[in-house]
C-alpha positions in Angstrom: 33.9 -16.6 -23.6 36.8 -16.8 -26.1 36.8 -16.1 -29.8 39.3 -17.8 -32.1 39.8 -16.6 -35.7 41.8 -18.6 -38.2 43.1 -17.4 -41.6 44.1 -20.1 -44.1 45.2 -19.4 -47.7 45.9 -23.1 -48.6 49.6 -22.8 -47.8 49.8 -21.0 -44.5 47.6 -20.7 -41.5 47.4 -18.1 -38.8 45.1 -18.0 -35.7 44.1 -15.3 -33.3 42.5 -15.9 -30.0 40.8 -13.1 -28.1 41.0 -12.3 -24.5 38.2 -13.7 -22.2 35.0 -11.6 -22.3 31.5 -11.9 -20.9 28.4 -12.2 -23.0 25.5 -10.6 -21.1 22.1 -11.3 -22.5 20.2 -11.4 -19.1 18.1 -8.4 -18.3 17.9 -6.8 -14.8 15.1 -8.0 -12.6 12.9 -6.1 -10.1 11.9 -8.1 -7.1 8.1 -7.9 -6.4 7.6 -4.4 -5.2 5.8 -1.1 -6.0 6.6 2.5 -6.8 6.4 5.0 -4.0 5.5 8.7 -4.4 6.1 12.0 -2.6 4.3 14.1 -1.6 1.6 11.5 -1.3 -1.7 12.4 0.4 -2.5 11.0 3.8 -6.2 11.3 3.1 -6.8 9.7 -0.3 -5.0 7.8 -3.1 -3.5 10.8 -4.8 -0.6 13.3 -4.6 -0.9 17.0 -3.9 1.9 19.1 -5.3 2.8 22.5 -6.7 4.4 20.7 -9.6 7.2 18.3 -8.6 6.6 14.7 -7.8 9.3 12.3 -6.6 9.1 8.6 -7.5 11.1 6.0 -5.7 11.6 2.3 -6.5 13.7 -0.7 -5.3 17.1 -1.5 -6.9 16.9 -4.0 -9.6 19.1 -7.2 -9.5 21.4 -8.0 -12.4 24.5 -10.3 -12.6 27.2 -9.7 -13.5 26.5 -6.0 -14.0 26.1 -3.7 -11.1 26.2 -0.2 -12.6 22.5 0.0 -13.7 20.6 3.0 -14.9 16.9 3.6 -14.6 14.5 5.3 -16.9 11.3 6.8 -15.4 8.6 7.9 -17.8 5.1 9.2 -17.8 3.1 10.8 -20.6 4.6 14.3 -20.0 8.0 13.7 -18.5 11.1 11.4 -18.6 14.1 11.0 -16.3 17.2 8.7 -16.7 19.2 8.3 -13.5 21.6 6.0 -11.8 19.9 6.2 -8.4 16.6 4.7 -7.3 14.5 7.8 -7.3 13.8 10.7 -9.6 11.8 13.9 -9.5 9.5 14.9 -12.4 8.1 18.3 -13.1 4.4 18.0 -13.8 3.5 21.7 -13.5 1.6 21.7 -16.7 0.0 18.3 -16.2 -1.8 18.5 -12.8 -5.3 17.4 -11.8 -5.1 14.3 -14.0 -4.2 10.6 -13.7 -0.7 9.6 -14.7 0.8 6.2 -15.4 4.4 6.0 -14.3 6.8 3.3 -15.5 10.4 2.5 -14.5 12.8 0.2 -16.3 16.3 -0.8 -15.4 19.0 -1.0 -18.0 22.4 -2.7 -17.8 25.6 -1.7 -19.7 24.9 -4.3 -22.3 21.6 -2.6 -23.1 19.3 -5.3 -21.6 16.1 -3.9 -20.2 14.0 -5.1 -17.3 10.3 -5.6 -17.3 8.8 -2.3 -16.1 7.5 -1.4 -12.7 4.3 0.6 -13.2 1.6 2.4 -11.3 -1.2 4.9 -11.9 -1.6 7.9 -9.7 -3.9 11.0 -9.6 -1.7 14.1 -9.2 -3.6 17.2 -7.9 -2.6 20.8 -8.1 -2.1 22.1 -4.6 -3.7 25.4 -5.5 -6.5 23.8 -7.5 -10.0 22.7 -6.4 -10.8 19.6 -8.5 -14.0 18.8 -6.6 -15.2 22.5 -6.7 -16.1 22.6 -3.0 -14.4 26.0 -2.4 -11.3 24.5 -0.7 -8.0 24.0 -2.5 -6.4 20.6 -2.5 -3.6 21.9 -0.2 -6.2 23.2 2.3 -8.1 19.9 2.2 -4.9 18.0 2.9 -4.4 20.2 6.0 -8.0 19.7 7.0 -7.9 16.0 6.5 -10.7 16.0 4.0 -10.9 14.2 0.6 -9.9 16.7 -2.1 -11.8 14.7 -4.7 -15.1 14.5 -2.8 -17.2 17.7 -2.7 -19.3 16.3 0.1 -16.2 15.9 2.3 -15.1 19.3 3.6 -14.6 21.2 6.8 -17.9 22.7 7.8 -19.4 23.9 11.1 -22.9 24.4 12.3 -24.5 26.0 15.4 -26.3 23.7 17.9 -28.2 24.4 21.0 -26.9 22.8 24.2 -29.1 21.2 26.9 -28.4 24.3 28.9 -29.8 26.5 26.2 -26.5 28.1 25.1 -25.1 27.9 21.5 -22.2 25.6 20.5 -20.1 25.5 17.4 -20.1 21.9 16.1 -18.1 20.1 13.4 -16.5 16.7 12.7 -12.8 16.6 13.6 -10.4 14.5 11.4 -7.9 12.2 13.0 -4.5 13.7 13.3 -5.6 17.3 13.1 -5.7 20.1 15.7 -8.5 22.6 15.8 -8.7 26.1 17.3 -11.8 28.2 17.5 -11.2 31.9 17.1 -13.6 34.8 17.7 -13.8 38.4 16.5 -16.2 41.3 16.8 -15.1 43.1 13.6 -13.8 40.5 11.1 -10.6 42.6 10.9 -7.5 40.3 10.5 -5.8 41.5 13.7 -9.0 41.2 15.7 -9.2 37.4 15.6 -8.3 35.8 19.0 -8.5 32.2 20.2 -11.5 31.3 22.3 -10.3 30.4 25.8 -10.2 26.6 26.2 -10.6 26.0 22.5 -6.9 25.8 21.3 -5.5 22.8 19.5 -8.4 20.5 20.2 -7.5 17.1 18.8 -9.6 15.5 16.1 -10.7 11.9 16.6 -13.0 11.3 13.7 -16.0 12.1 16.0 -18.0 15.3 16.3 -16.5 18.2 18.2 -18.4 21.0 19.9 -17.3 24.2 21.6 -19.8 26.2 23.7 -19.9 29.8 22.7 -19.8 32.7 25.1 -23.3 34.1 25.9 -22.1 37.5 27.3 -21.4 39.1 23.9 -24.3 40.8 22.0 -22.7 39.6 18.7 -19.5 37.9 17.5 -18.0 36.1 14.6 -16.4 32.7 15.0 -14.1 30.6 12.8 -12.2 27.3 13.0 -8.5 27.0 12.2 -7.1 23.6 11.6 -3.4 22.5 11.5 -1.3 19.4 11.5 0.5 18.6 14.7 
């Protein structure tokens, strides 16, 4: 675009022509896509965190501008960045739903339509479903941190041979070890032979308990591979 300015007093005339410049009134555009979150649970549609949540989005498209900035907002935090991800601190706003929005801005001030998503953000040390397990422990166990009925629990069952077995349902992608102790002292717990890192498949698991001890305590430890 060129601008030409002419001054005329009735006797004389003078004109000024500007250099070429670009008028940008086209906003940046996000291609069809969605926001991504980390750490995101592998069990349910929520995040489990000590406070920080990282949000990632695709780059917006804008011509002729290329140096875009992005503004990420939720009800309790805001970040303005030039990259396609940002980390928000939600330490004082956990165990609640959040709506996240990202807009792209070009140097001319044009704004894109927002990318938006709602996500439940859980306190890793909290117990929103009041089942006695923290959200972090449930994530490790592969159980739903928002469902009190879904938790790691074991029971005793009698085998066809008349011995006792410890039974529970193993979650896919988890490894289970049965430990035993005669005193409940922390140093006394030892893995039960043959019951180390049993893979969960979503089906019931059962471990036969030794019959030669007059009494013993047993527990199940679960971990990610």
